[in-house]
C-alpha positions in Angstrom: 14.6 -62.4 -55.1 12.7 -65.7 -55.3 11.1 -66.6 -58.6 13.3 -64.1 -60.5 15.2 -65.2 -63.6 18.4 -63.5 -62.3 19.7 -61.9 -59.1 19.0 -58.3 -58.4 22.2 -56.2 -57.9 21.8 -52.8 -56.2 24.7 -50.4 -55.5 24.3 -48.2 -52.4 26.8 -45.7 -51.1 29.3 -47.2 -48.7 28.3 -44.6 -46.1 24.7 -46.1 -46.1 25.9 -49.7 -45.7 25.1 -50.1 -42.0 21.7 -48.4 -42.3 20.9 -50.6 -45.3 21.9 -53.8 -43.4 19.6 -52.8 -40.5 16.7 -52.2 -42.9 17.3 -55.6 -44.5 17.3 -57.3 -41.1 14.1 -55.6 -40.2 12.4 -56.7 -43.4 13.5 -60.3 -42.9 12.3 -60.2 -39.3 8.8 -59.2 -40.5 8.9 -55.6 -39.3 8.0 -54.4 -42.8 6.3 -55.9 -45.8 8.4 -54.0 -48.3 12.1 -53.1 -48.4 12.6 -49.8 -50.1 16.1 -49.2 -51.5 17.5 -46.1 -53.1 20.4 -46.9 -55.3 23.4 -44.6 -56.2 21.6 -43.2 -59.1 18.6 -42.1 -57.0 16.2 -44.7 -58.2 13.8 -46.2 -55.6 13.2 -49.9 -55.7 10.5 -51.8 -53.8 11.3 -55.4 -52.8 8.6 -57.5 -51.1 10.1 -58.8 -47.9 8.6 -62.2 -48.4 10.5 -62.5 -51.8 14.0 -61.9 -50.5 16.0 -65.1 -51.0 19.4 -63.9 -49.8 21.4 -60.7 -49.4 25.1 -60.4 -50.0 26.8 -57.2 -48.8 30.1 -56.3 -50.5 32.3 -53.2 -50.7 33.6 -51.1 -53.5 37.1 -51.8 -52.2 36.6 -55.5 -52.2 39.0 -57.6 -54.3 37.4 -58.3 -57.7 38.8 -61.2 -59.6 38.6 -61.4 -63.4 39.4 -64.4 -65.4 40.3 -68.0 -64.5 43.5 -67.4 -62.5 43.8 -68.0 -58.8 
């Protein structure tokens, strides 16, 4: 989000990934003023569409690197 001290990380179920992507695209296209997200813990988050700076979609199976090695 813009003007936020740090990035917002939200974990959603992998099964909901495509539906989440479509909702983000609709919010960025101006179809809605607020992007509502329900995370894995059941918490609802409201994100103003105008404040979305970027979105990075990952996967739980993605390769996570730890440390300085290549």
